[in-house]
C-alpha positions as CSV (number, residue, x, y, z in Angstrom):
1,M,89.0,-122.0,203.9
2,L,91.6,-122.7,201.2
3,P,91.8,-119.7,198.8
4,V,91.3,-120.3,195.1
5,T,91.5,-117.6,192.5
6,L,90.1,-118.0,188.9
7,T,91.1,-115.6,186.2
8,L,88.7,-115.1,183.2
9,D,88.6,-112.8,180.2
10,P,86.1,-113.0,177.3
11,A,89.0,-112.1,174.9
12,F,90.7,-115.4,175.7
13,T,88.6,-118.3,174.5
14,V,89.4,-122.0,173.8
15,G,86.6,-122.5,171.3
16,P,82.9,-123.0,171.1
17,V,80.9,-125.2,173.4
18,R,80.1,-128.3,171.2
19,R,76.7,-129.9,171.7
20,R,78.2,-133.3,170.7
21,T,80.3,-133.1,173.8
22,F,77.2,-134.2,175.7
23,G,76.7,-137.5,174.0
24,S,76.0,-140.9,175.5
25,F,76.2,-144.6,174.5
26,V,73.7,-147.4,174.2
27,E,75.3,-150.9,173.8
28,H,73.6,-154.3,173.7
29,L,75.3,-155.1,177.0
30,G,73.6,-156.2,180.2
31,R,70.3,-154.3,180.8
32,C,71.1,-151.2,178.8
33,V,68.7,-152.0,176.0
34,Y,66.4,-154.8,177.3
35,T,64.6,-153.5,180.5
36,G,66.7,-150.3,180.1
37,I,65.5,-148.2,177.2
38,H,63.2,-151.1,176.0
39,D,60.7,-152.8,178.3
40,P,57.4,-153.5,176.7
41,E,55.8,-154.7,179.9
42,H,56.4,-151.4,181.7
43,A,53.5,-149.1,182.4
44,S,55.1,-146.2,180.6
45,A,56.1,-148.3,177.4
46,D,55.1,-146.7,174.1
47,E,53.8,-148.6,171.1
48,N,57.3,-149.8,170.3
49,G,58.1,-151.0,173.8
50,F,60.3,-148.0,174.8
51,R,60.1,-146.7,178.3
52,E,58.7,-143.1,178.3
53,D,60.2,-142.5,181.8
54,V,63.7,-143.2,180.4
55,I,63.1,-141.0,177.4
56,E,62.1,-138.1,179.7
57,M,65.2,-138.6,181.8
58,T,67.4,-138.8,178.7
59,R,65.9,-135.4,177.6
60,E,66.5,-134.0,181.1
61,L,70.0,-135.2,181.1
62,G,70.6,-133.2,177.9
63,I,72.0,-136.0,175.7
64,S,72.9,-134.8,172.2
65,T,74.2,-137.9,170.5
66,V,74.0,-141.6,171.2
67,R,76.6,-144.1,170.0
68,Y,75.1,-147.5,169.0
69,P,75.1,-150.6,169.0
70,G,78.6,-151.0,170.7
71,G,81.1,-151.1,172.2
72,N,82.7,-154.6,172.2
73,F,79.3,-155.9,171.1
74,V,79.6,-154.4,167.6
75,S,82.7,-156.5,166.7
76,G,80.5,-159.6,166.4
77,Y,77.2,-158.0,165.4
78,R,75.3,-158.8,162.2
79,W,73.1,-155.8,161.7
80,E,70.7,-157.6,159.3
81,D,69.6,-159.7,162.3
82,G,67.9,-156.7,163.8
83,V,65.7,-155.6,160.9
84,G,62.5,-157.0,159.4
85,P,59.6,-158.8,161.2
86,R,60.6,-159.4,164.9
87,E,59.2,-163.0,164.7
88,D,61.7,-163.8,162.0
89,R,64.8,-162.4,163.8
90,P,67.3,-164.9,165.1
91,T,68.7,-165.1,168.6
92,R,72.5,-164.8,168.5
93,L,75.3,-165.4,171.0
94,D,77.1,-162.3,172.0
95,L,80.8,-163.4,172.5
96,A,81.8,-160.0,173.9
97,W,79.7,-160.3,177.0
98,H,78.8,-164.0,177.1
99,S,75.1,-163.3,176.6
100,S,72.3,-163.9,174.1
101,D,70.6,-161.2,172.0
102,P,67.1,-161.9,170.7
103,N,67.3,-158.9,168.3
104,L,64.0,-157.5,169.4
105,V,65.6,-154.1,169.2
106,G,67.6,-153.4,166.1
107,L,68.6,-150.6,163.8
108,D,65.1,-149.5,162.9
109,E,63.8,-149.6,166.5
110,F,66.9,-147.6,167.7
111,M,66.4,-145.0,165.0
112,E,62.7,-144.6,166.1
113,W,63.9,-144.2,169.7
114,A,66.5,-141.7,168.7
115,R,63.9,-139.7,166.7
116,K,61.4,-139.7,169.6
117,T,64.1,-138.8,172.2
118,G,65.6,-136.1,170.1
119,V,69.1,-137.3,169.9
120,E,71.6,-137.6,167.0
121,P,72.5,-141.2,166.2
122,M,76.2,-142.2,166.0
123,M,76.5,-145.6,164.3
124,A,79.3,-148.1,164.7
125,V,80.2,-150.6,162.0
126,N,81.6,-154.1,162.6
127,L,85.3,-154.3,161.6
128,G,86.0,-157.2,163.9
129,T,84.3,-160.2,162.2
130,R,83.1,-158.2,159.1
131,G,84.5,-155.6,156.8
132,I,84.1,-153.3,153.9
133,Q,81.0,-154.8,152.2
134,E,79.0,-155.1,155.3
135,A,79.7,-151.5,156.2
136,L,78.6,-150.4,152.8
137,D,75.4,-152.5,153.0
138,L,74.6,-150.9,156.4
139,L,75.3,-147.4,155.0
140,E,73.1,-148.1,152.0
141,Y,70.2,-149.3,154.2
142,C,70.5,-146.1,156.3
143,N,71.3,-143.3,153.9
144,V,70.2,-144.1,150.4
145,P,66.7,-142.8,149.5
146,G,65.7,-145.8,147.5
147,G,66.0,-147.8,144.3
148,T,68.7,-150.2,145.6
149,H,68.5,-153.5,147.4
150,F,69.2,-152.4,150.9
151,S,67.4,-149.0,150.6
152,D,64.3,-150.7,149.3
153,L,64.6,-153.3,152.1
154,R,64.4,-150.4,154.6
155,R,61.4,-149.1,152.8
156,A,59.8,-152.5,152.8
157,N,60.4,-152.6,156.6
158,G,58.2,-149.5,156.9
159,H,60.8,-146.7,156.8
160,E,60.3,-144.8,153.6
161,E,62.7,-141.9,154.3
162,P,66.4,-142.5,154.6
163,Y,67.9,-142.0,158.1
164,R,70.8,-139.8,156.8
165,I,73.1,-140.8,159.7
166,T,76.1,-138.5,159.8
167,M,78.5,-139.9,162.3
168,W,80.0,-143.4,161.8
169,C,82.6,-145.2,163.9
170,L,85.0,-147.5,162.1
171,G,84.9,-150.4,164.5
172,N,85.6,-150.3,168.3
173,E,88.7,-150.7,170.4
174,M,90.5,-152.7,167.7
175,D,93.8,-152.3,169.7
176,G,92.4,-154.4,172.5
177,P,93.2,-158.2,172.7
178,W,89.8,-158.6,174.3
179,Q,88.1,-157.4,171.1
180,I,86.6,-159.9,168.7
181,G,88.8,-159.6,165.5
182,H,91.5,-157.7,167.4
183,K,94.1,-156.4,164.9
184,T,97.6,-154.9,164.9
185,A,97.8,-151.2,164.2
186,E,98.9,-151.9,160.6
187,E,96.1,-154.5,160.0
188,Y,93.4,-152.2,161.3
189,A,94.8,-149.1,159.6
190,R,94.6,-150.7,156.2
191,L,91.0,-152.0,156.8
192,A,89.8,-148.7,158.2
193,A,91.3,-146.7,155.3
194,E,89.7,-148.9,152.7
195,T,86.3,-149.0,154.5
196,A,86.4,-145.2,154.9
197,R,87.2,-144.7,151.2
198,A,84.4,-147.0,150.1
199,M,81.8,-145.5,152.5
200,R,82.7,-142.0,151.2
201,L,82.1,-143.1,147.7
202,L,78.6,-144.1,148.7
203,D,77.9,-141.0,150.8
204,P,80.6,-138.2,150.8
205,T,78.7,-136.2,153.5
206,I,79.4,-138.6,156.4
207,E,81.8,-138.0,159.2
208,L,84.1,-140.9,160.2
209,V,85.7,-141.8,163.5
210,V,88.8,-144.1,163.4
211,C,89.7,-146.2,166.4
212,G,92.3,-144.7,168.7
213,S,93.7,-146.4,171.9
214,S,91.3,-148.0,174.4
215,S,93.2,-146.3,177.2
216,S,96.4,-144.4,177.8
217,D,97.7,-147.5,179.6
218,M,97.7,-149.6,176.5
219,P,101.3,-150.7,175.5
220,T,100.7,-149.4,172.0
221,F,99.4,-146.0,173.1
222,G,100.8,-143.2,170.9
223,T,102.3,-145.5,168.3
224,W,98.8,-146.9,167.6
225,E,97.5,-143.4,166.8
226,A,100.5,-142.5,164.7
227,T,100.3,-145.7,162.6
228,V,96.5,-145.7,162.1
229,L,96.4,-142.0,161.2
230,A,99.3,-142.3,158.8
231,E,97.2,-144.6,156.7
232,T,93.7,-143.0,157.3
233,Y,94.4,-139.3,157.7
234,E,92.7,-138.0,154.6
235,H,89.8,-140.4,154.9
236,V,88.6,-139.7,158.4
237,D,87.5,-136.8,160.6
238,Y,88.1,-137.9,164.2
239,I,90.1,-140.4,166.2
240,S,88.5,-142.0,169.2
241,A,89.7,-141.9,172.8
242,H,88.3,-144.2,175.5
243,A,89.0,-143.9,179.2
244,Y,87.5,-145.2,182.4
245,Y,88.4,-144.2,186.0
246,W,87.9,-146.0,189.3
247,E,89.0,-145.7,192.9
248,E,91.9,-148.2,193.4
249,D,92.8,-149.5,196.9
250,G,90.9,-146.7,198.6
251,D,93.1,-144.0,197.1
252,L,90.4,-141.3,197.1
253,A,92.9,-138.5,196.6
254,S,94.2,-139.8,193.3
255,F,90.7,-140.8,192.2
256,L,89.5,-137.2,192.7
257,A,92.3,-136.1,190.4
258,S,91.3,-138.4,187.5
259,A,90.9,-135.4,185.2
260,V,94.7,-135.0,185.3
261,D,94.9,-138.2,183.3
262,M,92.1,-137.2,180.9
263,D,94.0,-134.0,180.2
264,H,97.2,-136.0,179.5
265,F,95.3,-138.4,177.3
266,I,93.8,-135.6,175.2
267,E,97.2,-133.8,175.0
268,S,98.9,-137.0,173.9
269,V,96.4,-138.0,171.2
270,T,96.4,-134.4,169.9
271,A,100.2,-134.5,169.7
272,A,100.2,-137.8,167.7
273,A,97.5,-136.5,165.3
274,D,99.4,-133.3,164.7
275,Y,102.7,-135.2,164.2
276,V,101.0,-137.2,161.4
277,R,99.6,-133.9,160.0
278,A,103.0,-132.4,159.8
279,A,104.8,-135.5,158.5
280,G,102.1,-136.1,155.8
281,K,101.9,-132.4,154.9
282,H,98.1,-132.5,155.4
283,T,96.1,-129.3,155.7
284,K,93.1,-130.4,157.8
285,R,93.2,-131.3,161.5
286,I,92.0,-134.5,163.0
287,N,90.1,-133.9,166.2
288,I,89.0,-136.3,169.0
289,S,85.8,-138.2,169.6
290,F,86.1,-139.2,173.3
291,D,83.3,-141.6,172.7
292,E,83.7,-143.8,175.8
293,W,84.3,-142.3,179.2
294,N,83.0,-142.7,182.8
295,V,83.8,-144.0,186.2
296,W,83.8,-147.8,186.2
297,Y,84.5,-150.2,189.1
298,Q,85.8,-153.0,187.0
299,K,86.8,-155.3,189.9
300,R,83.3,-155.5,191.3
301,A,81.2,-158.7,190.9
302,E,78.7,-157.0,188.6
303,S,81.4,-156.4,186.1
304,K,82.1,-160.2,185.6
305,P,80.2,-161.7,182.6
306,P,78.5,-165.1,182.8
307,T,80.6,-168.2,181.9
308,G,80.1,-171.8,180.6
309,D,76.7,-172.8,179.2
310,D,75.0,-169.7,180.7
311,W,74.2,-167.3,177.9
312,P,71.4,-165.2,179.4
313,V,69.5,-162.4,177.8
314,A,70.1,-159.0,179.5
315,P,72.0,-160.2,182.6
316,V,72.9,-157.8,185.3
317,L,76.3,-156.5,184.2
318,L,78.4,-153.4,185.1
319,E,75.5,-152.0,187.2
320,D,77.7,-149.7,189.4
321,Q,76.1,-147.7,192.1
322,Y,77.6,-144.2,192.0
323,N,78.3,-142.1,195.1
324,V,79.0,-138.5,195.7
325,A,82.8,-138.8,195.0
326,D,82.0,-140.4,191.7
327,A,79.8,-137.5,190.7
328,V,82.6,-135.1,191.6
329,V,85.0,-137.0,189.4
330,V,82.5,-137.2,186.5
331,G,82.0,-133.4,186.8
332,N,85.7,-132.9,186.7
333,L,86.0,-135.1,183.6
334,I,83.3,-132.9,182.0
335,I,85.5,-129.9,182.9
336,S,88.4,-131.5,181.1
337,L,86.3,-132.2,178.0
338,L,85.1,-128.6,177.8
339,R,88.6,-127.2,178.6
340,N,89.8,-129.1,175.5
341,T,86.9,-128.1,173.2
342,D,89.4,-126.9,170.6
343,R,90.3,-130.5,169.9
344,V,87.6,-132.6,171.5
345,H,84.6,-132.2,169.1
346,A,82.4,-135.1,170.4
347,A,82.2,-137.3,173.5
348,S,80.0,-140.1,174.8
349,L,79.3,-140.9,178.4
350,A,79.3,-144.7,178.6
351,Q,76.6,-145.7,179.1
352,L,73.1,-144.3,179.3
353,V,70.9,-146.8,181.3
354,N,71.8,-149.4,183.9
355,V,75.3,-150.2,182.6
356,I,77.7,-147.8,184.3
357,A,75.0,-145.3,183.8
358,P,73.4,-142.1,185.1
359,I,69.9,-143.6,184.8
360,M,68.8,-146.8,186.5
361,T,65.7,-148.9,186.1
362,E,63.9,-151.9,187.6
363,P,62.4,-154.3,185.1
364,G,58.8,-153.3,184.8
365,G,59.3,-150.9,187.8
366,R,60.9,-147.8,189.1
367,S,63.6,-145.6,187.5
368,W,65.9,-143.2,189.2
369,K,68.8,-140.8,188.7
370,Q,72.3,-141.7,190.0
371,T,74.6,-139.0,191.5
372,I,76.5,-138.7,188.2
373,F,73.3,-137.6,186.4
374,H,73.4,-134.1,188.0
375,P,76.8,-132.6,187.0
376,F,76.2,-133.9,183.4
377,A,72.7,-132.4,183.2
378,Q,73.8,-129.1,184.6
379,A,76.7,-128.7,182.3
380,S,74.7,-129.8,179.3
381,Q,72.0,-127.3,180.0
382,H,74.1,-124.3,181.0
383,A,77.4,-124.6,179.1
384,V,76.6,-122.2,176.3
385,G,78.6,-120.1,173.9
386,D,82.3,-120.0,174.2
387,V,84.6,-121.9,176.5
388,L,86.9,-119.4,178.3
389,Q,90.5,-120.0,179.2
390,V,90.6,-120.2,183.0
391,G,93.7,-119.4,185.0
392,I,93.7,-121.3,188.3
393,D,95.7,-120.2,191.4
394,A,95.1,-122.8,194.1
395,P,96.9,-124.7,196.8
396,T,97.9,-128.3,196.0
397,Y,97.4,-131.6,197.7
398,D,99.5,-134.8,197.3
399,T,98.3,-137.8,195.3
400,A,100.0,-141.2,195.0
401,R,99.4,-141.3,191.2
402,F,99.7,-137.7,190.0
403,G,101.9,-136.0,192.6
404,A,100.9,-132.5,193.7
405,V,97.5,-131.5,192.2
406,P,95.5,-128.3,192.6
407,V,92.7,-128.7,195.1
408,A,90.3,-127.0,192.7
409,D,89.6,-127.3,189.0
410,A,87.2,-125.3,186.9
411,V,86.0,-124.3,183.5
412,A,83.8,-121.4,182.4
413,T,81.6,-120.6,179.4
414,R,80.2,-117.3,178.2
415,D,77.3,-116.7,175.9
416,P,78.4,-113.8,173.6
417,E,74.8,-112.9,172.8
418,T,73.5,-112.5,176.3
419,G,76.7,-112.1,178.3
420,A,75.6,-115.0,180.6
421,V,78.5,-116.8,182.3
422,S,78.5,-120.3,183.8
423,I,81.4,-121.5,186.0
424,F,81.7,-125.2,186.8
425,A,84.2,-126.1,189.5
426,V,85.2,-129.0,191.7
427,N,86.8,-129.0,195.1
428,R,89.1,-132.1,195.2
429,S,90.2,-131.6,198.8
430,L,89.2,-134.5,201.1
431,T,88.7,-132.3,204.2
432,E,89.0,-128.6,203.4
433,A,86.4,-126.2,202.1
434,T,87.6,-123.6,199.6
435,T,86.7,-120.0,198.8
436,I,86.7,-119.4,195.1
437,S,87.2,-115.8,194.0
438,V,86.7,-114.5,190.4
439,D,87.2,-110.9,189.2
440,V,84.2,-110.7,186.8
441,R,84.5,-107.0,185.8
442,S,86.1,-107.9,182.4
443,L,83.3,-110.3,181.5
444,T,80.7,-107.7,180.6
445,T,80.4,-104.1,179.3
446,A,76.6,-104.0,179.9
447,G,76.7,-103.5,183.6
448,D,77.4,-105.4,186.8
449,L,77.1,-109.2,186.7
450,E,74.9,-110.8,189.4
451,V,74.6,-114.3,190.7
452,V,71.6,-116.0,188.9
453,E,72.1,-119.4,190.4
454,S,74.7,-121.1,192.6
455,T,74.5,-124.8,193.5
456,S,76.8,-127.4,195.2
457,L,76.6,-131.2,195.1
458,S,78.3,-132.6,198.2
459,N,77.7,-134.6,201.3
460,P,79.6,-135.2,204.6
461,D,79.6,-138.8,203.6
462,H,81.1,-138.9,200.1
463,T,80.1,-142.6,199.8
464,W,76.4,-141.8,199.7
465,A,74.8,-143.4,196.7
466,A,71.3,-143.0,195.2
467,T,68.9,-145.9,195.2
468,A,65.4,-146.6,194.0
469,D,64.2,-145.9,197.6
470,D,66.2,-142.7,198.0
471,S,67.6,-140.8,195.0
472,T,66.8,-137.3,196.3
473,S,68.5,-136.9,199.7
474,V,71.6,-135.6,198.0
475,L,71.1,-133.3,195.1
476,P,72.7,-130.1,193.9
477,R,71.5,-127.6,196.5
478,D,71.4,-123.8,196.5
479,N,74.7,-122.3,197.7
480,D,73.8,-118.9,199.2
481,T,77.4,-118.0,199.9
482,A,77.9,-116.9,196.3
483,K,77.9,-113.1,195.9
484,V,79.4,-110.4,193.7
485,V,80.8,-107.4,195.5
486,D,82.7,-104.6,193.7
487,G,83.1,-106.8,190.6
488,V,84.5,-109.8,192.4
489,L,82.6,-113.1,192.7
490,T,83.2,-115.2,195.8
491,V,81.7,-118.5,196.8
492,E,82.5,-121.0,199.5
493,V,82.4,-124.6,198.4
494,P,82.6,-127.7,200.6
495,P,85.2,-130.5,200.3
496,V,84.6,-133.2,197.6
497,S,82.1,-131.2,195.8
498,W,80.8,-130.3,192.3
499,N,79.7,-126.7,192.0
500,M,77.9,-124.5,189.4
501,I,77.7,-120.7,189.5
502,R,75.7,-118.8,186.9
503,L,76.1,-115.1,186.3
504,G,73.9,-112.8,184.3
């Protein structure tokens, strides 16, 4: 057993657990919308065609916010196509994913789905092929009570009350050459600043997210953030960060340490934002919306869009099957997001259904949970109160990408009202189990803490993946090695594992 020691103290906190950290993402991409959240022929479909089984899984997953309608898709999207009578809506070509969109699901349908599911909408505006006026029109449709052209159009479409959407993304990944309407940092910064200023004139209560870098590997990373924020700082609230991780060339050791890169990404974006704050003599702080993150195997065949004259509706795209190792990495990325809760104020797992997703569906048929569903659901449910600073003393292992990395990583939360503590930990060792020890005596003054629940998600075969035929053979299982003796918690965790220990 490799020894790992965690040090916690309720006097040392990072910040509050933010519910928006547990957001997700619905894009008009592949089967995320059509046959994903929306499948009128399904036995569980409601009166609007939305799958009730997916709604229930979304609630169980603990999703707080959902970013919509893209993603790359939004940079060519005309929102007006998706409102009004469905029989009058046009079918449009989606250049981002070489597909067709019949616009059967649009803004009003999505808002009804969000209301029914109990999630906060996070709306993105098109700053690729469109600009200030179209963003204002959309905001007017959504948030103005009535008496104007677009607010009355919403009411005529059967939605009397305004949606009052709070969070708005100013475009998507505008630093990427793949993006429709790709711009330089200077071009985007000017457009984003003017759009933000105009939108705030219409509704000063909104919160705005300006585009940061699409990944830390972008050649403009860092300088993009500095340039964009220098122009937009006083007009926005957040800067976005996007990152995807995947196993390259069978390098499992580096893959399991992906959170090292996420920590670096967050640290770098924070540094750029704080530089602009100091240089511009601003008083407020710009925080991070990490509104696209996940494991994504981009070289697999299902990540290749159609070509030529083939413009299908809802093709199979980006439908990764996630294994146990992927779940451990996703859990570790959640640990990173929580660990940085002082500056990461929102995040969106990309995406929700079918497309690099925790939930999978068959058209008209079964639905099931992927392995990555479980660490997200556990953290969303049990991360409550304050995020505690965690000191980690652990052996290291060697990785090709990151050098020597601790075999274990962890984060802890504590509810100041009840004293309940949740510890989320991963063992990144490929072969060795670890014994985690935590002195918990400082965490409570109300008496001894006891183990309320302890689970581990692992499998001797870390490549095991859930399918429609078998999604339950590998789940978080009770770990009965967890115990508190003389104020010290100990628990044995297997290699390549995600673990949760709850104390009360």
